[in-house]
C-alpha positions in Angstrom: 127.9 113.3 135.2 127.1 114.5 131.7 128.1 112.7 128.6 130.2 115.6 127.2 131.7 118.9 128.2 130.9 122.0 126.1 134.5 121.9 124.9 134.1 118.3 123.7 130.9 119.1 121.9 132.7 122.0 120.1 135.6 119.7 119.2 133.4 116.9 117.8 131.2 119.3 115.8 134.0 121.7 114.7 132.2 124.7 116.3 133.7 127.7 118.0 133.3 127.7 121.7 132.5 130.8 123.9 132.0 130.7 127.6 132.5 127.8 130.1 134.1 124.9 128.2 134.1 122.7 131.2 130.3 122.7 131.8 128.9 119.3 131.3 125.8 118.2 129.3 124.0 114.9 129.4 121.3 115.1 126.7 120.4 116.9 123.5 117.2 118.8 122.7 115.9 120.8 119.7 112.8 122.0 121.5 113.2 124.8 124.1 109.8 124.0 125.6 110.9 120.6 126.9 114.5 121.5 127.6 115.9 120.5 131.0 118.7 121.5 133.2 122.0 120.1 131.8 120.7 119.8 128.2 122.5 121.1 125.1 120.1 123.0 122.9 120.6 122.9 119.1 118.9 125.9 117.6 117.6 124.4 114.4 115.6 126.4 111.9 112.1 125.3 110.8 110.0 126.1 107.8 108.5 129.1 109.5 110.8 129.9 112.4 114.4 130.6 113.4 115.9 128.4 116.0 117.9 131.3 117.5 114.7 133.0 118.6 114.3 130.2 121.2 117.8 130.4 122.7 116.6 132.6 125.7 113.9 130.1 126.4 116.4 127.3 126.4 118.7 129.1 128.8 115.7 129.9 131.0 114.7 126.2 131.1 118.1 125.2 132.4 120.2 124.5 129.3 123.8 125.2 130.0 125.0 124.9 126.4 123.5 126.1 123.1 124.6 125.5 119.5 123.7 128.4 117.2 124.6 129.8 113.8 127.9 131.6 113.6 126.3 135.1 113.4 124.2 134.7 116.6 124.2 137.6 119.0 122.7 137.4 122.4 123.3 137.3 126.1 125.3 134.4 127.5 124.3 133.5 131.1 127.0 133.1 133.7 128.3 129.5 133.8 127.0 128.6 130.3 128.5 128.1 126.9 127.6 128.8 123.3 129.0 126.9 120.3 128.8 128.8 117.0 128.5 126.7 113.9 127.9 127.4 110.2 124.9 125.0 110.3 123.6 123.7 113.7 121.9 120.7 112.0 125.3 119.6 110.7 126.7 119.9 114.2 123.8 117.8 115.5 124.6 115.1 113.0 128.3 115.1 113.8 127.6 114.6 117.4 125.3 111.8 116.6 127.9 110.2 114.3 130.4 110.2 117.2 127.9 108.2 119.3 127.4 105.7 116.5 131.2 105.4 116.0 131.6 104.1 119.6 129.3 101.1 118.9 130.5 97.6 117.9 127.1 96.1 117.1 124.9 95.5 114.1 123.2 98.7 112.8 120.5 98.0 110.2 119.3 100.8 107.9 115.9 100.5 106.3 114.5 102.6 103.4 112.0 102.3 100.6 109.0 104.1 99.2 106.5 102.0 101.1 106.6 99.8 104.2 109.9 101.0 105.8 108.3 101.8 109.2 106.6 98.4 109.4 109.7 96.6 108.3 111.7 98.6 110.9 109.3 97.6 113.7 109.1 93.9 112.6 112.9 93.7 112.4 113.3 95.1 115.9 110.8 92.6 117.1 112.6 89.7 115.5 116.0 90.8 116.8 114.7 91.3 120.3 115.9 87.7 121.1 119.5 88.7 120.7 119.5 91.3 123.5 118.9 95.0 123.8 117.6 96.3 120.5 117.1 100.0 119.9 115.1 101.5 117.0 114.0 104.8 115.5 110.9 106.0 117.3 107.9 106.6 115.1 109.2 107.8 111.8 112.3 109.6 113.0 113.9 109.2 109.5 115.3 112.6 108.6 118.7 114.0 109.5 117.3 115.6 112.7 115.2 112.5 113.5 118.0 110.0 112.9 120.5 112.2 114.9 118.2 112.5 117.8 117.5 108.8 117.8 121.2 108.0 118.0 121.9 110.6 120.7 119.1 109.3 122.9 120.6 105.8 123.0 122.8 105.3 126.0 125.6 102.8 126.3 126.2 100.1 123.7 123.1 98.3 122.5 123.1 94.8 121.0 121.5 95.9 117.8 120.0 99.1 116.3 117.4 99.3 113.6 117.1 102.7 111.8 114.6 104.1 109.3 116.0 106.4 106.6 113.9 108.5 104.2 114.6 111.1 101.5 112.7 113.6 99.4 115.7 115.2 97.6 118.8 113.7 96.0 121.7 113.1 98.3 119.7 112.7 101.5 120.1 108.9 101.8 123.9 109.2 101.4 123.9 111.8 104.1 121.8 109.7 106.5 123.9 106.6 105.8 127.1 108.6 106.6 125.7 109.3 110.0 124.2 105.8 110.7 127.0 103.7 109.0 124.8 100.7 108.6 126.3 97.2 108.7 123.2 95.8 107.0 120.3 97.3 105.0 117.0 96.7 103.5 115.3 98.4 100.5 111.6 97.5 100.7 110.6 98.8 97.3 110.7 101.8 94.9 107.6 103.5 93.8 106.5 106.9 92.4 107.0 109.0 95.5 108.6 112.5 96.0 108.8 112.8 92.3 108.9 116.6 92.6 112.4 116.0 94.2 113.6 113.0 92.2 111.9 113.5 88.8 111.3 109.9 88.1 111.1 106.4 89.6 114.7 105.9 88.3 115.7 108.9 90.3 114.0 107.4 93.4 115.9 104.1 92.8 119.2 105.7 92.5 118.7 107.6 95.7 117.6 104.5 97.7 120.5 102.4 96.4 122.9 104.9 98.1 122.1 103.0 101.3 123.4 99.7 100.0 126.6 101.5 98.8 127.2 102.5 102.5 127.1 98.9 103.8 130.5 97.2 104.2 131.5 94.5 101.7 130.7 91.7 104.3 127.3 93.2 105.1 123.9 92.0 103.9 121.4 93.9 101.7 117.8 92.7 101.5 115.6 93.6 98.6 112.2 92.8 97.1 113.2 90.0 94.7 109.8 90.1 92.9 110.8 93.4 91.4 113.4 92.2 88.9 114.6 95.7 88.0 115.1 96.5 91.6 116.9 93.2 92.4 119.2 93.6 89.4 120.1 97.2 90.3 120.8 96.1 93.9 123.1 93.4 92.8 125.3 95.9 91.1 126.1 97.4 94.5 128.7 94.7 94.9 127.2 93.5 98.2 125.7 90.3 99.3 122.0 90.7 98.2 119.2 88.6 99.7 116.0 88.5 97.8 112.6 88.2 99.5 109.1 87.9 98.0 106.5 85.5 96.7 108.0 84.4 93.4 110.2 81.3 92.8 113.9 82.0 93.1 113.7 84.3 96.1 116.0 83.4 99.0 113.1 84.0 101.5 109.8 83.1 99.9 106.2 83.1 101.3 103.4 81.0 99.8 100.0 79.7 100.7 98.7 83.0 102.0 95.4 82.5 103.7 93.4 85.4 105.2 92.3 84.9 108.8 89.3 87.0 109.9 89.4 90.7 108.9 93.0 91.4 110.0 95.2 88.4 109.8 97.1 86.1 107.4 98.6 82.7 107.7 101.4 81.8 105.4 104.3 79.3 104.8 107.9 80.4 104.4 110.4 78.5 102.3 111.8 75.6 104.3 108.4 74.5 105.6 108.0 77.1 108.4 104.4 78.1 109.2 103.8 81.7 110.2 100.9 84.0 111.0 100.4 87.8 111.3 97.7 89.7 113.2 97.8 92.5 110.6 96.1 92.5 107.2 97.4 92.3 103.7 99.9 90.4 101.6 102.2 93.4 101.8 102.7 92.8 105.5 103.7 89.2 104.7 106.4 90.6 102.4 107.4 93.0 105.1 107.8 90.1 107.5 110.1 88.4 105.0 112.5 91.3 105.2 112.5 91.0 109.0 113.1 87.3 108.9 116.0 87.6 106.4 117.6 90.3 108.6 117.0 88.3 111.7 118.6 85.1 110.3 121.6 87.1 109.1 122.1 88.1 112.8 121.6 84.8 114.4 117.8 84.5 114.8 116.4 81.3 113.3 113.3 81.6 111.1 111.2 79.7 113.6 112.0 82.1 116.4 111.5 85.1 114.1 108.0 83.8 113.2 107.1 83.4 116.8 108.0 87.1 117.4 106.1 88.3 114.3 103.0 86.5 115.5 102.8 89.2 118.2 103.2 92.2 115.8 100.3 94.5 116.2 101.0 96.9 113.3 101.7 100.6 113.1 98.9 103.2 113.7 97.7 104.7 110.5 99.1 102.0 108.3 96.2 99.8 107.3 95.2 99.3 110.9 91.8 97.8 111.5 89.4 98.5 114.3 85.7 98.1 115.0 83.9 101.3 115.7 80.3 101.2 116.9 79.6 98.1 114.8 81.4 99.4 111.7 84.8 98.4 110.5 87.3 101.2 110.2 90.5 100.7 108.2 92.9 103.5 109.0 95.6 104.0 106.3 95.7 107.8 106.8 99.4 108.1 107.6 100.6 108.5 104.0 100.0 107.6 100.4 101.6 107.2 97.0 100.4 105.3 93.9 101.7 101.9 94.9 100.4 102.0 98.5 97.1 103.4 97.4 96.5 100.7 94.9 97.5 98.0 97.4 95.1 99.4 100.0 92.2 99.5 97.5 92.9 96.0 96.3 93.0 94.6 99.9 89.9 96.5 100.8 88.1 95.1 97.7 88.7 91.6 98.9 87.6 92.3 102.5 84.4 90.4 103.3 81.7 92.5 105.1 78.1 92.2 105.9 77.3 95.8 104.9 78.5 98.4 102.5 81.9 99.8 101.7 83.1 103.4 101.6 86.5 104.8 100.7 87.8 108.2 101.8 90.6 109.0 99.4 93.0 111.9 99.7 95.5 113.4 97.3 98.9 111.8 96.9 101.4 114.7 97.4 104.9 115.4 96.0 104.3 113.7 92.6 105.6 116.6 90.5 104.7 116.6 86.8 103.3 113.1 87.0 100.6 114.1 89.5 97.7 114.5 87.1 98.2 111.2 85.3 98.9 109.2 88.5 95.7 110.6 90.1 93.7 109.8 87.0 95.0 106.2 87.1 94.1 106.0 90.8 90.6 107.1 90.1 90.2 104.4 87.5 91.5 101.9 89.9 89.1 103.1 92.6 86.2 102.5 90.2 87.4 99.1 89.3 87.6 97.9 92.9 83.9 98.8 93.3 83.2 100.3 96.8 79.6 101.6 97.3 80.6 105.1 98.2 83.8 107.2 97.8 84.7 110.7 99.2 87.5 112.5 97.5 89.6 115.1 99.3 92.1 117.2 97.4 92.4 119.3 94.2 94.2 116.6 92.2 91.6 113.9 92.9 88.8 116.4 92.2 90.3 117.2 88.8 90.8 113.6 88.0 87.2 112.8 88.9 85.9 115.7 86.8 88.0 114.6 83.9 86.8 111.0 84.2 83.1 111.7 84.2 80.3 110.5 86.4 80.2 107.2 88.1 77.3 105.1 89.2 79.4 102.8 91.3 80.9 103.9 93.4 78.8 107.0 94.2 81.5 109.6 94.4 81.5 112.9 96.3 84.1 115.6 96.2 84.6 117.0 99.7 86.2 120.4 100.3 88.4 119.2 103.1 88.9 116.5 105.7 86.4 118.0 108.1 83.7 118.0 105.4 84.6 114.4 104.5 84.3 113.4 108.2 80.8 114.9 108.5 79.6 113.3 105.3 81.0 109.9 106.3 79.5 110.1 109.8 76.0 110.5 108.3 76.6 107.6 105.8 78.2 104.8 107.8 76.2 102.4 109.9 76.6 99.0 111.6 78.1 96.3 109.4 79.7 98.9 107.0 83.4 99.1 106.3 85.4 102.3 105.7 88.9 102.7 104.3 90.7 106.1 104.9 93.7 106.6 102.7 95.7 109.8 101.8 99.0 111.6 102.0 100.0 112.9 105.4 99.5 116.5 104.3 95.8 115.9 103.6 95.1 115.5 107.3 92.7 112.5 106.9 93.4 111.5 110.5 90.6 114.0 111.2 88.2 111.6 109.4 89.4 108.7 111.5 89.2 110.6 114.8 85.7 112.0 114.0 84.3 108.6 113.0 85.6 107.2 116.3 84.2 110.0 118.4 80.8 109.8 116.6 80.3 106.1 116.7 82.2 104.7 119.6 80.6 103.7 122.7 83.2 100.9 122.4 85.8 100.4 119.8 88.6 97.9 119.6 91.3 96.7 117.3 90.5 93.5 115.4 
């Protein structure tokens, strides 16, 4: 039996039903190519396509119900139903919210400029001891992604961990209205999506909307080392837990000791010893968020640390692997000024037997601050002293030209990711280390994939 009838979907979403109201649907899809018999297809528009164009394909794949814009005109197969709605994406989120409303379990929302995916994965790992834990897959953190996440969860889980992201004002409040979090974490606030928010203060105001959605008895976890952020969070009139490295934090890590090329040992306040198999102090901070959220939901710190010791990281987020005798650090998933500086600093402290190269891509969506922020990043690149650097993107090329020549590192401006990959492949050898870092739109995963294919007889994570 399906989860809803077409009539129930129409009622929940406020749409207008035509056709067979009693036909049942069991799952939701937004992609007609993977639609199955009994699915309800939501015809969502994309940047370069209209969702309605794929309605015939959805019916042909077996969908019995489609949700379309109010003005849609098309043939309705016998035994099927169409639900007309002013905005199918709104209808999708309403159906998802109805699923969320049926749960009586902790729902944790996580946002921030940097680190939210890692904190989400760590938190789900820590909470796994309490029972069945569901989480956002990958980075399903938009209205569509969040809605699909909720709709794919069957029954009542014991806990749900959700990632929420925004690039324009009002998006976090909209996401929080769907997720209705009982607890939340704000990892940090950095210059990101400034073309949408205008300033870091704009980013902060947007992110704090998540805390405003948490019930008065809920917990809100924040980076306590950022005093401006912690103070702003405390004004949300919620119970705020501070995590970080400084004295005064509720969850504090100290005595950080690097272990090999991709690990860290540390001590948590209270005398607990912990270790991670992923590199960088930022991951220890991420672990503190997970530990705080875990303890608030009945997981002792000691058990949380045991779970975190098995955390293997998130692909594309400072993941380390050996490739044909060279060390590849893949941080190609995304970039902003804070995460780029952190990656360069960590890479500078990495001990290697050979040379170091950095492939750096533009940081996107920085609005009017882009030129100055890229100039600052170029200066930081030079100060961290790799042997060789390849720049991809107009903003970095301009910053390099403005800053003048550099003898260390040797800097090359590549036309695109493919060119950077070819150049790097000719440069790197056994014992060398390479960091690849750039915004998602720069496509630097091409550099990672090409280096692996060129050099790997055998490669493995370290």
